N, C-alpha and C positions, 0 to 999 in steps of 0.2 A: 344677832347673834352672825358673825360674820363667815365667809366661805371656807374657809379655816376650820374654825369652831363645827361647824357642820359638819365636814366631810370628816374631818379626827372625830365626833361622837359617831356617825356613820360607820368608822374605820373598827373603833371601840366596842363596839355593838357586834358587827362581824367575828372579829376575834370572840367574844366572849359566848357568843349565840354556835358558833362552831365548835368551841371545845364543850362547853356545855351540851349541846346536840350529840355530839362524838360518845360523850361520858354515858348519855340514856341510848345510846344504842347499844355499847358496851355493857352495860348491866343487862339491858333486856335481852339481847342474844343468849345468854348462860341460859334462860330457860326456857328456849326454843331447842339448844340442843339436851335438856333435860327428860332423857328416856325416861322415868318415874312416873311424869304428870302425863295427861290424858292432850291427845291429839288437840282436841278444841282449846286444850290452855294454853299448848305450843302456838296453835294458830294465833290464839287470840297476844299472845308475847309478839310472834312475829310480827303484827299488823304493827304493834305499839313500836317496834324497832325501826319499821320501815318508814312509819311518819316520823320518828325522830330521827332519822339517816337523811328526809330528806332537806333539814335544816342546816347540817353542815355542807351538803351541796349546795344551797342557795348561796353559802355566804363563801365557799373558793370560788362558786363563777362569777361575782361580783367583787371579791377585793382586787383584783389587777386594775379594774377601772377608778374603782373610789381612790386606792391608793398610788396610782398614775396622777388621778386628777387632785390628789394631797400632795404629794409631790411638788405641783407647779407651784403651789399657793407658799411655799418655803426657798423659792426660786429657780428650780429644777425648770430649765426650758424645754420643751418640745415642738419638734418639726409640725408642720400643717399633717403628715400623713401617720405620723405618731399619734396627735389628737385624735384622728379617725379611726386610730387603732383602739385605743384606749377608750372613746366614747360608747364603739360600738361592740366592743366582746363582751363587756359586762350583760348586757341585755341579749345578746345572740348563745351565750353560752345560757346565759338563766331558761332560756327558752327550750332549749336542748335538753335540759336536767327537767323543767316541768313536764316536757311532751313523754320524755322517759317516765316517767314517774306516772303519770296520772291515763297514760293511751300504751300503757303495758301490753294490751292484749290484740294493737292494730297490726295492719301484715306489714309495716313496714319497720319495724321497732327491732327486729334483730340487726337491718342494714343499718339503722340510729345507731344501735347500740355498740356495734362495730365501728361506726364512722367516728363515736365518741371516745373511745377508747384510743384510737391514731390520734385526733385530734389535743388529746390530753398529752400525746407523746411528742405531738407539735410544739406543743406548749413549752412544755420541759426545753428542748432543744432549744427554741427561740429563746429564752429565758438567758441559757447558757451561752449563745454566741451573743450576745445584746450586752449582758453583763461582762462578757470578756470583749467585746467592742469598746464599753463605757471605760472600762480601765484600762485598755491600752491609748485609747485617745486622750484618757483624763479628762472625758465629759462629765465623768461627776466626783471629780478631785477634791471638790468640798465637802462631798457626802460617801464619802468611803463604808459608811456603816447600810448605806441605803442601796448597794451592790450586794451585801452579805445580806439582804433583808429580802431583796426580790431575789436571789439566790435560794434564800430560806424556801420560800413560798415554792419555787420550783422542787425543793425537795419534798416536800407537802405534796404533791400532784402525784413526784415521783413514788412515794408511800401509797397514794391510794390505787395506782394500776398496780401494786405488790399485793396489796388487799384483795384485788379485785382478781386478780389471779389464783392466788391461794382460796379464794372463797369458793373455787367449780364446783367441789362435792357439796359444800353446804348448797349451795344453790341447786343442783341434781336432786339432791334429798329432799332439799325444801319442795320440790316440786311432786316426790311422792307422798310429803308428807300432808301434801292439801289432797291428795288421795285415798289417805289412809292404806295406801299398798306397800311402806317403808318397812325394810327388816329390822334385826338386831346389827347387825354387819352395817347397816346404811345409818341407821343412829351413831355408831362409832365413829362412821365417816366423817359423818356432819360433826361432831365433835372435835374429831383430829383436825378436819380443814378450821373449825373456829380457834383452837389451840396455834395452830400455823400464823395466823393474824393476829393473834396480839400483841408478838414483839412488832411489828410494825403499828399496832394501833398506839402503844406506850410511845414507839418513836415521836409518833404523830403528837403527842401530847405534850412532851418533851420539846419536839421543835416550835410549837406553837407558842409556847412558853419565852421561847429564845428569841422569837419575833416580837413578842410583845416588850422582851428586854432591850432589843437593839432600837426599838421604837421611841422609848423611854431614855437611856440612856444616852444613844447614839454616839457611840465610843471611836475610837480613831480619829 
């Protein structure tokens, strides 16, 4: 199997598990906010939800590294510093994702959570700047679909940020749910928070399908 085939397989698997994991998160979240269930059942659903949520996070963290390497196999040239950025980004981002998931009780987690939020903003802005530069200079003149694909990834990261912002009430009530101290109003707030997130979740699904289509059709 060639390097291109290996990277393409990895790229496809990242897409499949990202979308599949996201569907699992969405489905299990409905049980977490179901006030008719016992706290034990809701907490079990929450554990399933968070376990499923790790998979899309992993896929997102590796996508630019795999995608950047894959683009080189089809003729896109990268400067030395760009190769360093491509190679290091995935492992470093993945490490942060795993630490936040498995070390959530550590004292440094609040700081790392905030850093992760602003890091993702930096990724979005960097993608916009990079794609604008590529378009203006004609660097990717033979691969205009690739510019759209990278911008699409930046939009996916942005959607994830919006989900995080709108899930604040969900997270707050979840902490009360763990202690069994949530009220009826808390349950309503939790369900409302999830409801506000749904449009962004569906947008991610549509954007992922669009990304897959761009990679297959390579239009323009």
